[in-house]
VOGU-3710 file (C-alpha; in Angstrom, 3 decimals, decimal comma):
1> mvliascyfq> 62,851/-52,371/42,791  63,606/-50,653/39,701  60,616/-49,576/37,454  61,490/-50,103/33,487  59,935/-47,512/31,189  59,418/-49,702/27,456  57,426/-49,665/24,611  56,099/-53,205/25,365  53,113/-51,975/24,245  53,993/-51,932/20,456
11> qnygsklqay> 52,371/-54,725/17,617  55,957/-55,029/16,174  58,528/-57,926/17,718  61,333/-55,976/17,704  59,845/-53,272/20,660  58,102/-56,529/22,499  61,160/-58,699/22,555  63,686/-55,952/23,540  61,248/-54,995/26,557  61,004/-58,410/27,447
21> atqafldelh> 64,249/-59,261/27,354  65,227/-56,166/29,383  62,622/-57,443/32,187  64,242/-61,195/31,864  67,980/-59,784/31,884  67,321/-58,182/35,405  65,463/-61,036/36,681  68,879/-63,056/35,637  70,729/-60,474/38,183  68,201/-61,344/40,847
31> ienmtinysq> 66,769/-57,977/40,544  63,354/-56,832/41,890  61,664/-54,852/38,704  57,999/-54,378/37,230  57,012/-52,438/34,163  55,197/-49,313/34,300  52,002/-49,936/32,923  51,212/-47,709/29,819  47,440/-47,969/29,981  46,327/-45,251/31,607
41> iasyikkrki> 48,647/-42,991/30,230  48,473/-43,481/26,689  46,068/-41,120/25,601  47,479/-38,202/27,188  51,074/-39,305/25,374  49,017/-39,658/22,312  47,453/-36,206/22,620  51,264/-34,526/23,077  52,476/-36,632/19,943  49,589/-35,065/17,462
51> lfyiahvyii> 50,728/-31,694/18,728  54,021/-32,180/18,030  53,069/-33,278/14,546  50,781/-30,624/13,660  53,640/-28,263/14,606  56,172/-30,122/12,612  54,249/-30,709/9,403  56,707/-29,185/7,446  58,808/-31,949/7,913  57,741/-34,338/4,875
61> dtfvsqlhqy> 59,211/-37,304/6,244  57,287/-37,460/9,519  53,827/-36,678/7,986  54,192/-39,076/5,009  55,209/-41,667/7,741  51,654/-40,695/9,617  49,604/-40,704/6,760  50,705/-44,518/5,987  49,633/-45,317/9,355  46,692/-43,598/8,855
71> sfkcrqkmdk> 45,454/-45,511/5,358  46,256/-48,752/6,940  43,936/-48,531/9,420  41,585/-47,356/6,191  42,622/-50,035/4,252  41,816/-52,337/7,310  37,876/-51,052/6,744  37,458/-51,391/3,882  39,420/-54,852/3,251  37,709/-57,380/5,599
81> rlkqdiflrk> 40,084/-60,064/4,807  43,252/-57,999/5,766  41,338/-56,908/9,178  40,835/-59,973/10,117  44,464/-60,968/9,402  45,975/-57,961/11,326  43,456/-58,966/14,047  44,546/-62,244/14,321  48,691/-60,858/14,802  46,818/-58,392/17,299
91> qvmkkfentr> 45,775/-61,438/19,039  48,500/-63,386/19,405  50,947/-60,106/20,366  48,207/-59,152/23,376  48,639/-62,627/24,647  52,733/-62,103/24,599  52,009/-58,769/25,916  49,424/-60,192/28,644  51,443/-63,495/30,158  54,879/-62,025/29,673
101> frlttpysfk> 55,344/-58,503/31,631  54,993/-57,544/34,895  53,245/-54,791/34,865  52,400/-51,926/37,709  49,174/-50,630/38,803  48,065/-48,451/36,048  48,412/-44,705/37,153  47,638/-41,596/35,143  49,930/-39,304/33,831  50,026/-36,689/36,665
111> ylsklctdmn> 50,405/-39,291/39,336  53,891/-40,975/37,928  55,838/-40,059/40,055  53,675/-41,068/42,952  53,950/-44,614/41,571  57,493/-44,434/41,462  57,298/-43,538/45,569  54,024/-46,073/46,310  56,637/-48,963/44,453  59,633/-47,643/46,743
121> anavllgsdq> 61,750/-47,716/43,416  65,522/-47,348/43,825  65,786/-46,772/39,927  63,938/-46,170/36,799  65,537/-47,562/34,029  64,157/-46,157/30,657  64,744/-48,978/28,164  65,902/-49,248/24,576  64,135/-48,605/21,263  63,573/-44,748/19,813
131> lwlpsniyan> 62,103/-43,497/22,610  64,005/-40,358/22,159  62,118/-39,629/18,836  61,845/-35,703/18,822  57,840/-36,711/18,933  58,464/-38,536/22,287  60,600/-35,468/23,636  57,683/-33,271/23,560  55,097/-36,233/24,795  57,651/-35,944/27,878
141> yytlnfvpsn> 57,653/-39,625/29,162  60,288/-40,897/27,690  62,238/-37,952/29,294  61,730/-39,912/32,633  61,028/-36,273/33,970  58,409/-37,648/36,435  61,063/-39,612/38,641  61,804/-37,693/41,792  65,156/-36,494/42,439  66,287/-39,338/44,656
151> ikkisystsf> 65,620/-42,188/42,463  68,016/-42,957/40,061  67,828/-42,251/36,428  69,296/-45,160/34,163  68,860/-44,977/30,266  70,023/-48,124/28,841  70,524/-48,845/25,033  68,237/-45,834/24,563  67,889/-44,132/20,731  67,032/-40,813/19,368
161> gvsqldkktk> 65,979/-42,957/16,491  67,225/-39,640/14,471  70,775/-38,325/13,765  69,969/-34,663/14,124  67,446/-32,325/16,107  66,405/-28,525/15,871  67,097/-26,269/18,258  64,182/-26,170/20,005  63,935/-29,843/20,728  67,835/-30,113/21,561
171> kraksflgnf> 66,995/-27,255/24,571  64,629/-29,612/25,788  67,169/-32,733/25,170  69,702/-31,061/27,536  66,880/-30,138/30,385  65,919/-33,754/30,702  69,111/-35,309/29,845  70,683/-33,428/32,760  68,580/-35,062/35,212  70,166/-38,666/34,282
181> nfisvreksg> 72,483/-40,359/36,350  74,107/-42,645/33,809  73,435/-42,701/30,166  73,762/-45,146/27,314  72,845/-45,385/24,060  72,787/-48,289/21,291  74,665/-46,234/18,099  76,995/-44,470/17,126  74,416/-41,143/15,992  72,950/-41,119/19,422
191> qklvseitgd> 76,406/-41,126/21,081  77,402/-38,035/18,812  73,545/-36,189/19,427  74,417/-36,664/23,543  78,017/-35,354/23,209  76,455/-32,217/21,732  74,100/-31,668/23,927  75,437/-32,368/27,476  79,304/-32,253/26,510  79,360/-36,043/27,611
201> spqivcdptm> 80,094/-39,385/25,680  78,084/-42,099/26,479  78,860/-45,590/26,044  77,250/-47,480/23,118  75,681/-50,777/24,791  74,335/-53,853/22,994  70,483/-53,948/22,827  68,638/-55,490/25,494  68,223/-58,856/23,347  71,697/-59,360/22,600
211> lisaekwrvl> 72,136/-59,647/26,974  69,879/-63,196/26,247  72,130/-65,821/24,536  70,611/-68,341/21,824  70,395/-70,996/24,534  68,544/-68,773/27,061  66,346/-67,264/24,477  65,502/-70,862/23,768  64,498/-71,515/26,949  62,673/-68,319/27,775
221> lktknlvknp> 60,187/-68,575/24,469  60,234/-72,747/24,352  60,708/-72,370/20,317  59,351/-74,878/17,986  59,794/-75,197/13,954  56,546/-74,289/12,702  57,125/-74,939/8,929  58,149/-78,587/7,775  59,764/-78,013/4,823  62,817/-75,917/4,562
231> yilcyflgnn> 62,239/-72,488/4,104  63,796/-68,597/3,730  62,210/-66,218/5,957  60,801/-62,622/4,589  60,738/-59,700/7,172  60,407/-56,731/5,598  59,645/-53,534/7,001  60,139/-50,752/4,722  58,409/-50,377/1,100  61,218/-51,516/-1,336
241> pwqrewakql> 59,944/-53,725/-3,730  63,543/-54,914/-5,155  64,280/-56,192/-1,512  61,209/-58,356/-2,585  62,601/-59,107/-6,027  65,856/-59,787/-4,949  64,572/-62,673/-2,061  62,483/-64,126/-5,266  66,099/-64,420/-6,887  66,858/-65,798/-3,774
251> kkttglqiis> 64,299/-68,411/-4,134  64,781/-69,470/-7,938  68,845/-69,928/-6,958  67,780/-72,294/-3,952  64,824/-74,087/-4,868  63,322/-72,935/-1,768  59,912/-71,356/-0,696  59,577/-67,958/0,740  57,793/-67,209/4,384  57,233/-64,117/4,920
261> lihldsyikc> 55,621/-61,791/7,629  53,534/-59,066/5,896  51,736/-55,531/6,151  53,667/-55,389/9,372  53,822/-50,907/9,602  51,886/-50,485/7,167  50,016/-51,291/3,562  52,861/-52,193/1,449  51,320/-53,604/-2,368  54,631/-55,026/-3,362
271> dnsyydqalf> 54,037/-57,399/0,012  51,283/-59,165/-1,951  52,954/-61,392/-4,246  56,373/-62,701/-3,695  55,844/-65,111/-1,274  54,871/-68,642/-0,949  53,170/-68,673/2,397  52,273/-65,277/4,657  51,658/-66,146/7,964  49,735/-63,799/10,785
281> digpsefvsl> 49,092/-65,776/14,125  52,807/-64,801/14,825  53,766/-63,248/18,485  57,206/-62,586/19,877  57,715/-66,221/20,306  56,554/-67,075/17,311  58,974/-64,719/15,483  61,903/-66,361/16,860  61,702/-69,756/16,392  60,774/-68,696/12,935
291> ienaefvctd> 64,219/-67,004/12,700  66,030/-69,916/14,295  64,463/-72,933/11,765  65,095/-70,723/8,787  67,584/-71,658/6,773  68,196/-68,166/5,260  66,638/-64,969/6,517  66,115/-61,695/4,701  65,540/-58,378/6,211  65,412/-55,091/6,818
301> sfhgtvfsll> 64,903/-55,302/10,467  67,648/-54,378/13,348  66,087/-57,276/15,592  65,620/-59,588/12,268  69,431/-59,389/11,773  69,885/-59,495/15,734  68,055/-63,024/15,932  69,486/-64,242/12,905  73,112/-63,284/14,478  72,012/-65,312/17,985
311> fhkrffsfrr> 70,995/-67,926/15,832  74,060/-68,179/13,702  71,498/-68,147/10,761  72,853/-67,272/6,777  70,856/-63,718/6,574  70,993/-61,142/4,031  70,111/-57,514/5,892  68,848/-54,743/3,520  68,711/-50,430/4,595  64,890/-49,878/5,133
321> frenyysstn> 65,410/-46,216/4,283  67,155/-43,887/1,662  70,292/-42,289/2,653  68,619/-38,752/3,654  65,147/-39,996/5,496  64,597/-38,399/8,560  63,433/-40,584/10,839  65,977/-43,082/9,036  67,552/-45,937/11,325  69,770/-47,676/9,142
331> srldslltll> 72,837/-46,611/11,305  71,667/-48,557/14,056  72,385/-51,934/11,721  75,215/-50,519/10,139  76,769/-50,108/13,154  76,414/-53,637/14,983  77,233/-55,143/11,199  80,156/-53,286/11,084  81,656/-53,955/14,698  81,056/-57,709/14,496
341> gladhiveqg> 82,839/-57,588/11,115  80,257/-58,130/8,239  78,934/-54,856/6,840  79,118/-56,917/3,589  75,847/-58,928/4,518  73,776/-55,854/3,849  72,819/-56,168/0,311  73,115/-53,160/-2,066  71,091/-52,584/-5,024  72,352/-54,499/-7,651
351> vtpcemlkkv> 74,261/-57,461/-6,348  72,568/-60,702/-6,622  72,195/-63,550/-4,525  74,662/-65,713/-6,455  77,253/-62,906/-5,098  75,998/-62,581/-1,389  76,119/-66,948/-1,330  79,794/-67,069/-1,568  80,253/-64,347/1,593  80,800/-67,267/4,295
361> inyddvdkql> 79,805/-66,119/7,717  82,588/-67,048/10,692  80,557/-67,001/13,360  83,360/-68,526/15,690  84,848/-64,628/15,253  81,226/-63,431/15,103  80,474/-64,784/18,712  83,864/-63,043/20,103  83,267/-59,644/18,849  79,320/-60,286/20,058
371> gifrsdsisw> 80,788/-61,574/23,754  82,833/-59,066/24,029  80,163/-56,285/23,468  78,129/-57,878/25,702  80,272/-58,084/28,104  81,163/-54,537/28,417  77,276/-53,389/28,160  76,558/-55,733/31,185  79,356/-54,267/33,706  78,267/-50,885/32,175
381> lknalgvnqd> 74,581/-52,006/33,357  75,541/-53,158/36,680  77,854/-50,331/37,250  74,615/-48,133/36,938  72,472/-50,539/38,764  75,123/-50,766/41,498  75,614/-54,636/41,289  78,476/-56,341/42,278  80,263/-57,102/38,734  81,027/-60,638/40,717
391> a> 77,101/-61,142/40,194
//
């Protein structure tokens, strides 16, 4: 039995899909697995994270990020239409969570260690995403410190979400990282941090969503076309008005309508006026379908880019954060596209759609490189789990 510690409960497409992919891939290996139920530990972790934010209020980027989330909640109370739209999205997200994940019996934080022994776990697998953010390190769940010493601890494609840690956080990280039996990370910045802290250089492996082929995603999610006429899908999370204007220029150039997913992590004013149709009743399955059937994809999302690659789409990726932003996740996008020889598909400000449309993707080459990356990642994971490499 392998227990998975992931952020399956987060209300965003990438978090749910990478958590689901982890479960699905273990199923493919015929490894019995369940995801640790988060419901009884959420309040404890929230309190720990609040204490972290109070102690680190001097980090402006972190403070502003929390302020935006609070502002988003306040706006929904004042704007009934927005509240209804976001509620609709939450409903389809919750439906995916309730129907797709095999969750353990809920245990309180105090008894997580008992959960591991009650389930006769051989290993606890820490999933992907930014699970080692400084706030999460202080919350002390994704550190797996609750796992008994006789049970294997594995991190698969885990990310710190930042490129540097302060001295106190580094000290905490050194303590818990030393207890892991196997560590792999998602990007070069994470590899560098682990190397600095532990002296060992972990392997960079692909995101769990890339362990599953496009064909298997179609079978797993039973995707279908949701929009009748050809369209440009826009999936932006960051507050960068010029990127929406760029999408409008692409619409003008191609004559295609813009289908957009808006107000995802926060309320963004420039989200309100650049699309032809905004969709809210979109869960993770529908999200993948929208990418699969789009003519073009414009996104500042890592997972938006991943699924564009898997489904061989013409896509344009944008950096979400400014270069010196404390919690920037730009590096994972840069690392992936550089590995696949597609770094020139990151749109820089000032470059026009006409210029970008001239760049053609050779998906035979991309699939070859992605296949090698996937194969190496699978070999690493099988080794960590103690699975026969021929299985």
